[in-house]
C-alpha positions as CSV (number, residue, x, y, z in Angstrom):
1,X,47.3,53.6,-20.2
2,X,43.9,55.4,-19.9
3,X,43.6,57.6,-16.8
4,X,39.8,57.8,-17.0
5,X,38.0,56.8,-13.9
6,X,35.2,54.2,-14.4
7,X,31.8,55.6,-13.6
8,X,30.0,54.0,-10.8
9,X,27.0,51.8,-11.9
10,X,23.7,53.6,-11.8
11,X,21.7,52.2,-8.8
12,X,18.8,50.0,-9.5
13,X,15.4,51.4,-8.8
14,X,14.7,48.6,-6.4
15,X,18.0,48.3,-4.6
16,X,16.6,48.8,-1.3
17,X,14.7,45.7,-1.6
18,X,17.2,43.6,-3.5
19,X,19.9,41.3,-2.2
20,X,22.4,42.6,-4.6
21,X,25.2,40.3,-3.3
22,X,23.2,37.4,-4.8
23,X,23.2,38.7,-8.3
24,X,23.3,37.9,-11.0
25,X,20.2,35.9,-10.7
26,X,19.7,32.4,-12.0
27,X,16.8,33.2,-14.4
28,X,17.2,32.4,-18.1
29,X,17.2,35.0,-20.9
30,X,13.6,35.8,-21.8
31,X,12.1,34.3,-18.8
32,X,9.1,36.3,-17.4
33,X,10.0,35.8,-13.6
34,X,12.1,38.8,-13.4
35,X,9.5,41.0,-14.7
36,X,7.1,39.6,-12.3
37,X,9.6,40.0,-9.4
38,X,9.9,43.5,-10.3
39,X,6.2,44.0,-10.2
40,X,6.0,42.5,-6.8
41,X,8.7,44.9,-5.6
42,X,6.8,47.8,-7.0
43,X,3.6,46.6,-5.3
44,X,5.4,46.3,-1.9
45,X,6.8,50.0,-2.2
46,X,3.5,51.5,-3.4
47,X,1.4,49.5,-0.9
48,X,2.9,51.7,2.0
49,X,3.1,48.7,4.2
50,X,6.2,48.9,6.7
51,X,8.9,46.7,5.3
52,X,9.3,45.0,8.8
53,X,5.8,43.8,8.4
54,X,6.3,42.1,5.0
55,X,7.5,38.6,4.5
56,X,7.7,36.4,1.3
57,X,7.4,32.6,1.3
58,X,8.3,30.6,-1.9
59,X,8.6,26.8,-2.8
60,X,10.9,24.9,-5.0
61,X,11.5,25.8,-8.6
62,X,12.4,28.8,-10.7
63,X,10.0,31.2,-9.1
64,X,10.8,29.9,-5.6
65,X,14.1,31.8,-6.0
66,X,12.3,35.1,-5.7
67,X,12.4,34.8,-1.9
68,X,16.3,34.5,-1.9
69,X,16.7,37.9,-3.8
70,X,14.3,39.8,-1.7
71,X,15.9,41.9,1.1
72,X,13.0,41.3,3.6
73,X,12.1,38.5,5.8
74,X,11.8,35.5,3.5
75,X,11.5,31.7,3.5
76,X,12.6,29.5,0.7
77,X,10.7,26.2,1.7
78,X,10.3,22.5,0.7
79,X,8.6,21.5,-2.5
80,X,4.8,22.1,-2.5
81,X,4.8,23.5,1.1
82,X,5.0,27.2,0.7
83,X,1.5,27.9,2.0
84,X,1.7,25.8,5.2
85,X,4.8,27.7,6.1
86,X,3.0,30.9,5.3
87,X,0.1,29.8,7.4
88,X,2.3,29.3,10.4
89,X,3.9,32.7,9.9
90,X,0.6,34.5,9.7
91,X,-1.0,33.0,12.6
92,X,2.2,33.8,14.6
93,X,2.3,37.5,13.6
94,X,-1.3,38.2,12.3
95,X,-0.3,41.9,11.7
96,X,2.2,41.2,9.1
97,X,1.6,40.8,5.3
98,X,2.6,37.5,4.0
99,X,3.1,36.9,0.3
100,X,3.5,33.4,-1.2
101,X,5.3,33.5,-4.6
102,X,5.9,30.2,-6.4
103,X,5.3,28.3,-9.6
104,X,2.2,26.4,-11.0
105,X,3.8,22.9,-10.3
106,X,4.8,23.9,-6.7
107,X,1.6,25.5,-5.8
108,X,-0.9,23.4,-7.5
109,X,0.5,20.0,-8.2
110,X,2.4,18.7,-5.2
111,X,1.0,21.7,-3.1
112,X,-2.6,21.6,-4.5
113,X,-4.2,20.2,-1.3
114,X,-2.7,23.0,0.7
115,X,-3.9,25.7,-1.8
116,X,-7.6,24.4,-1.6
117,X,-7.7,24.5,2.1
118,X,-6.0,27.7,2.7
119,X,-8.7,29.3,0.3
120,X,-11.4,27.4,2.1
121,X,-10.3,28.8,5.4
122,X,-9.8,32.3,4.0
123,X,-6.4,32.7,5.3
124,X,-5.1,36.2,5.1
125,X,-2.4,35.4,2.4
126,X,-1.3,36.9,-1.0
127,X,-0.5,34.1,-3.3
128,X,1.1,34.9,-6.5
129,X,1.3,31.9,-9.0
130,X,3.8,32.2,-11.9
131,X,2.5,30.0,-14.6
132,X,4.9,29.1,-17.3
133,X,3.1,25.9,-18.4
134,X,5.8,23.4,-17.3
135,X,8.3,22.2,-14.7
136,X,10.9,24.7,-15.9
137,X,13.6,24.1,-13.4
138,X,13.7,20.2,-13.5
139,X,13.7,19.8,-17.4
140,X,10.5,20.9,-18.8
141,X,8.1,18.3,-17.8
142,X,4.4,18.1,-18.1
143,X,2.6,20.2,-15.4
144,X,-1.1,20.6,-14.3
145,X,-1.1,23.8,-16.4
146,X,0.4,22.5,-19.7
147,X,-2.1,23.4,-22.4
148,X,-3.8,20.6,-24.4
149,X,-1.8,19.4,-27.3
150,X,1.4,21.3,-26.0
151,X,4.6,19.4,-26.1
152,X,7.1,18.8,-23.1
153,X,9.8,16.4,-22.3
154,X,7.4,14.0,-21.0
155,X,4.7,14.6,-23.6
156,X,6.7,14.7,-26.7
157,X,3.5,14.0,-28.8
158,X,1.5,16.6,-27.2
159,X,-0.3,16.9,-23.8
160,X,-3.4,14.8,-23.9
161,X,-4.9,16.2,-20.6
162,X,-7.0,19.2,-20.1
163,X,-5.1,21.9,-17.9
164,X,-6.2,23.2,-14.6
165,X,-8.1,26.6,-14.5
166,X,-6.4,27.9,-11.6
167,X,-8.6,30.9,-11.1
168,X,-11.9,28.8,-11.2
169,X,-10.4,26.5,-8.5
170,X,-9.3,29.4,-6.3
171,X,-12.8,31.0,-6.6
172,X,-14.5,27.7,-6.0
173,X,-12.7,27.0,-2.9
174,X,-13.4,30.6,-1.4
175,X,-10.7,33.0,-2.4
176,X,-11.7,36.8,-1.9
177,X,-9.5,38.2,-4.7
178,X,-8.8,36.4,-7.9
179,X,-7.0,37.8,-11.0
180,X,-4.9,36.8,-13.7
181,X,-2.5,38.6,-16.1
182,X,0.6,38.0,-18.1
183,X,4.0,39.3,-17.6
184,X,3.4,41.7,-20.4
185,X,0.7,43.5,-18.4
186,X,3.2,45.2,-16.1
187,X,0.9,48.1,-14.8
188,X,-2.2,46.0,-14.4
189,X,-0.2,43.2,-12.7
190,X,1.4,45.6,-10.3
191,X,-1.9,47.0,-9.4
192,X,-3.5,43.7,-8.8
193,X,-0.5,42.5,-6.6
194,X,-1.0,45.7,-4.5
195,X,-4.8,45.1,-4.3
196,X,-4.3,41.6,-3.2
197,X,-1.9,42.7,-0.5
198,X,-4.3,45.1,0.9
199,X,-7.2,42.6,0.9
200,X,-8.2,40.8,3.9
201,X,-8.4,37.0,3.1
202,X,-7.0,34.7,0.8
203,X,-6.0,36.5,-2.5
204,X,-4.8,34.8,-5.6
205,X,-3.0,36.4,-8.5
206,X,-2.0,34.2,-11.6
207,X,0.6,35.5,-14.0
208,X,1.2,33.7,-17.4
209,X,5.0,34.0,-18.2
210,X,7.2,32.9,-21.2
211,X,9.6,30.0,-20.6
212,X,11.6,30.1,-23.9
213,X,14.3,27.7,-22.7
214,X,11.8,24.6,-21.6
215,X,8.2,25.3,-22.9
216,X,9.0,27.6,-25.7
217,X,11.8,25.2,-27.1
218,X,9.4,22.4,-27.5
219,X,6.5,24.6,-28.8
220,X,8.2,26.6,-31.7
221,X,8.5,29.7,-29.5
222,X,12.2,29.5,-28.7
223,X,12.8,33.3,-29.1
224,X,11.4,35.3,-26.2
225,X,9.8,37.9,-28.3
226,X,7.9,35.2,-30.0
227,X,6.2,34.4,-26.8
228,X,5.7,38.0,-25.7
229,X,4.1,38.6,-29.2
230,X,1.9,35.6,-28.7
231,X,0.8,37.1,-25.4
232,X,0.1,40.4,-26.8
233,X,-2.0,39.1,-29.7
234,X,-4.0,36.6,-27.6
235,X,-4.7,38.2,-24.5
236,X,-8.3,39.5,-24.0
237,X,-9.2,41.4,-20.8
238,X,-12.5,40.4,-19.3
239,X,-13.1,41.7,-15.8
240,X,-15.5,40.3,-13.3
241,X,-16.7,37.2,-15.4
242,X,-17.2,33.8,-13.8
243,X,-13.6,32.4,-13.4
244,X,-14.9,29.1,-15.0
245,X,-15.3,31.0,-18.3
246,X,-11.8,32.4,-18.1
247,X,-10.2,29.5,-20.1
248,X,-6.7,29.3,-21.4
249,X,-7.1,28.2,-25.1
250,X,-3.8,28.6,-27.0
251,X,-5.6,28.2,-30.2
252,X,-8.1,31.0,-29.4
253,X,-7.7,33.5,-26.7
254,X,-6.0,33.8,-23.3
255,X,-8.6,35.4,-20.9
256,X,-7.2,37.7,-18.4
257,X,-8.4,40.3,-15.9
258,X,-9.7,40.6,-12.4
259,X,-12.4,38.0,-11.9
260,X,-13.3,38.1,-8.2
261,X,-13.1,40.9,-5.4
262,X,-15.5,40.1,-2.5
263,X,-15.6,40.2,1.3
264,X,-16.0,37.3,3.8
265,X,-14.7,36.7,7.3
266,X,-11.2,35.4,7.5
267,X,-9.8,32.4,9.5
268,X,-8.8,34.7,12.2
269,X,-12.1,36.5,12.4
270,X,-13.8,33.3,12.7
271,X,-11.4,31.8,15.3
272,X,-11.6,35.1,17.5
273,X,-15.5,35.0,17.5
274,X,-15.5,31.3,18.3
275,X,-13.0,32.0,21.3
276,X,-15.0,34.9,22.5
277,X,-18.3,33.0,22.6
278,X,-19.9,35.4,20.1
279,X,-21.1,32.6,17.8
280,X,-24.0,31.6,20.0
281,X,-25.1,28.2,20.9
282,X,-24.7,25.2,18.5
283,X,-28.1,24.7,16.8
284,X,-30.1,21.8,18.0
285,X,-30.1,19.4,15.0
286,X,-32.2,16.6,16.5
287,X,-35.4,16.2,14.7
288,X,-38.4,17.7,16.5
289,X,-41.0,14.9,16.6
290,X,-44.6,15.7,17.2
291,X,-45.9,14.8,20.7
292,X,-48.6,12.0,20.9
293,X,-52.0,13.4,21.4
294,X,-53.7,12.7,24.7
295,X,-56.3,10.1,24.5
296,X,-59.7,11.2,25.8
297,X,-60.7,9.8,29.0
298,X,-63.8,7.4,28.8
C-alpha cells in the first residue's frame, strides 16, 4: 500500500464567492453558462463593491442556477419573475447592487413585460441575459431568441419566426447601458458586466452562449468546440451602433459590442424629486381660448 499523502486540491480562484458544498454544478459539458458565471464573479471582485452590498436574483432555467452557487445574498425566484423580485429588493435597500442573471426564455418570454417596464422606469438593476437560443433545461423548445430556420424540439422543420433583438428592445424601452458579447469574449464580457454594475440605471448585457446538448444537437453543432469556433468566426464587434442594426443572422454575422452608454434619471431619482416637491406645479393643459372682444358702445 502506498504511503504517499494525497495532495490537497488547489483552491479555485473564486472560492470566496462560491458555495462549494453545492458542487459539482448541473451545467452540461460545453455549456457556456459556467464561463459567464466566472465572468460575473470576476466583475464583482474587480468592482470593489462591498460583498454585503451585492445580491443576485435569478429565475427558472439553466442560468437561474447561478444564484444558488453564489455565496452572497441571492434569490432563486419563480419563472419570469426575477425582475419584480429584484425591483422590491432594490427599493427596500437602494444602496445595494442588484444583479439579475437569467436566460432568454425566463427574462424575455414569460418575463418580457417586467423587462419592458423595468427599463422604462430606469430601475437601477444590472440584468445579464444568457442567450442560448432555446429552452435548454426543459427539452430544447423554441424560444423568442431562436434564429430563423433553426431547429428545436418544437420546430423540427426549422423556426418560422423572426427572433427578438433583445438589445434593440432594451434600448427602445430606456436602458442606459446595453451590450452584447459571446461567452468567448471573456475579457470584454467581464469589463461590460463591471461597467453595468457601476452604471446608475437599467443596464442590460446579453451573452450568446453555446448549448450543445439541446440547441447544438438539433443544428449540427453537437460538439462544444464547433459552437465556439462558430462564434469566433462569425462575431463582428461594432461599438455604439444603433441596436436595431445589431442583428443576429446565423447565415452572416453575429454583431456584438457595447451599443448604449447614456445617462438619465433613475426611478428613485424621480421618486425623490416628486416627494420633495421639486418637480414644480403640474402644467395647465386646458386650452387657452381667446377672450371675446368687447363691443364698442353705441
